[in-house]
C-alpha positions, 0 to 999 in steps of 0.5 A: 496477486497481481501488481501494476504500477504507474509513475506519477510526477512525484510518487508511484502508484502500485495497483494490487489485485487479488489476495495479500497472504503469507504465500505472496507477501515476500514476493510482493515486498521484493517487487515494491522494494525494486520499484522504490529503489529507482528513486520514487520517495512517495508510494501510494498503494491502491487496494481497490482490487484486493479481495483478501488480506491476512495477518502477514499481509498487514505485516507487509503493509507495516514493513513497507511503511517502515522501509519508506520512512527509513529512506525519507519517503512516505507511504499511504493506502487508498481504495479499501472498498471491501467492508471486511478489509476496512474492518480489519484495518479498524480492528487492528487500529492500523487505520490510525497508523496509515494515511488512507484515502478514498481515491487518488485525486484526494491523495494527490492533493494531500499526501504528495 
């Protein structure tokens, strides 16, 4: 799993690449907590480069969402372009739980 981030005006974009699994979820959570501890209240996670998400990865997304909400922040997802990952979010009904955007420009206008 690779993580890159970009700071924008009033939010942070986290670009993920690779697989989100039990093997790397805790490290990913720690990295994201470290980034958001610096004061950004809005978090946009870009899953465009993600090839696989397991159940622990889904749990990680929910945990990040809850942590952002507790700190009066917001979190959304974007770039879920792989059909199997889209289906995973639909089957688990997490597509109703998260705000999910196709691209950053749309998210910027609505989410942030």
